[in-house]
N, C-alpha and C positions, 0 to 999 in steps of 0.2 A: 414750776410748771414746765413740762417737757415739750419737745417739738411737736408731738402728736396733739397735745392739748392746745398749743398755739394754733395749729392748723384747724382743729375743730372750732376754736373760737373765731378764727377769721372766716371760715365757711358759714358759720351761724350768723355773724354780723352781716355778711353779704346777703344771706337769705332774708334777713330782716329788712335790709334796704330794698329788696326786690318786692316783698309781699308780706302778708301775714304768715306766721308760722303756727300751724295747728298741731296739737299733741297727737291727734288721731292719725294724721297723714304724714307727719314728719317727726317721728319719734327721736331720731338722732339729734336734730337741731333743738328739739324741745328739751332733751336731757342736758344739753350744753347751756341752754338758757337757765335751767334750774340750778346747775352747778356753778355757773359763772355770772349770775345775774348782776352782782355788784360791779364786776369788771366791765360788763357790757354797758351798764348805766353810766359809769365813769367815762368810757370811751365815746359813746354817742353824745353825752352831755357836753363835750367840748365843741361840738359842731351844732349845738342848739336843738338837739333832739332828746326825747324822753322815751324810755322803754316802758310800755304798758303790758302787764302780764295779768291774765285772768286765770287763776288756778282752777276755779270751779268749772268753767266751760272749756278750759284747755287751749288757750291761744295767746300769742304774744305779737306785738307790733310796735313800730316806731311812730312817734307823733311829734310834730313841731312843738317845741317848748313855748309856753305862755310867759310873757314878760310883764312885770308889774310897772306901775308908773315910775318914771325916773330911771328905769333900767335900760341899758343900751342893748338893743336886740341884735342878734346875729342875723344876717340876711337869710331868708328862707332857702333851705337846701333844694326843695322842690317847689316850683311855683304852683299856685292854685289854678285849677281848671274848672270852669263851670260844667255842670252836667246838662245833657240834652233833656228836653221835656220828657220823652218816653222813659229814659233811664231814671230820672228823678221820680216819675210816676211809679215805676216798678219798685223802687226802693221803699217808697211810702206804703204801697200796697203790701209788700212783704213784711214790713215792720208792723203794720196793723194786724196782719194775719198772725204774726208771732205773738202779739199781745193777746189776741183772742184765743190762740192755742194754749198759752200758759195759764189763762184764766179758766179754762174749761177742761183741761186734761192734766194728768200727772206725768205725762211722758216728757222726755228730755229732747227728743229729736222731732222736728217738724219736717215732714217729707211732703213735697208738692210736685205735681206732674207738669210737664210742658203744656198740656191742654188746659189745666186749671189756671196756669199763669196767663195763657192767651185769652181765656174767657174773662178773667178779671180785667186785663188791660184793655180789651176791645171795647169795654163799656165807656172808656175815656179817650179813645182814639177816634179820629175822623172816620165816618162811614166810608166804606169802599166796596165795590163789587168784585174787586180782585183779591179773593181770599188767599191765593197762593202768595201774592206779594205781601199781604198783611202778615202772614205767618213767617215769611222770610225776614221781614223787618223785626218782628217780635223775637225771632231767634237771634238776631244780631244784638238786640238789647239784653237778652238773657246771657249771651256770651260775654258782653261787657261787664255785667254784674258778676258773672262767674269769675272773670279775670280780676275784678276788684276784691274778691275774696268773700263775697256775701252769699254766694250759692256754691254748693259742691255737688257735681254730677255723680250719681251713684255708679259704682263700678258694675259693669255688666248690664246696665239699663240706662241708655242715653236719654230716656224720656222722663226720668225722675231725678229730683234734686233735693238736697237737704239745705234748709235755710240756716246759715251760720249765725250764731248768736252774737258775734261781733257787730252785727248790724245794729244792735241796741246802742253801741257806742257812737255810731255814725249818724243814725236817725235819732236825734235826741228827743227828750221830753218837750222841748220847745217846738220842734217840728210837729209832734203829735198833738200839742195843744191847739195848733192851727189846722188840724187835719181836715175838718169839715170845710173850712174856708178854701183849702187847697183843692179838695175834690170838686167844689163848686166851680173853681177856676178851670179845672181840667174838663168838667162837663161842658162849660162854655166853649172851651177849645174844641172839643169833639163836635159840638153842635153848630158852632158858628165861626170857629177859627179865630177867636178873639186873641189867642196867644200865637205868636209867630212860631213856625216850625223851628225846632232846635232850642227854644227858650224854656227855661224852668225857673219859675219865681222862687226865691229862697227867703 
């Protein structure tokens, strides 16, 4: 391996540490993942991480390794952080819409507008007469989910987003199995404030 290959490897590992690498938007790093997958796996494995690559949907990311009983675990590289109630709600709503989309169409890309997101979220948020503040808050939640790698803003159209299929790995089947229960909790939150602001039950 020459110096250029070493540099490409290092840049790709750094990109993986920062976020998800998507084939569509980061072809250079994606090609390195394809060419040096085993080397990346060996490298990150030494610090308790696992490389996850989805060839079909075209993305790769790092995940904390799971340890079996009796194994000595390496301390987490990145501590867990709880999601706020609205962000958790948005992820669940997007995941449900992705399931509905896949079951009714043969298309690969789910495109959703900012207005559609706002309409769905507003059903489970506290009533307010300040529509401008509501939309500003929803935009903040959308930005957070976009930074997490689950939404991709379409180039040339700030109002439209593609739902990234990596969301299926984050919002698992266990989440979906309790979906109706979660939505009932969210409705109670919206109607009576039974959940405190900033909390999301997991």
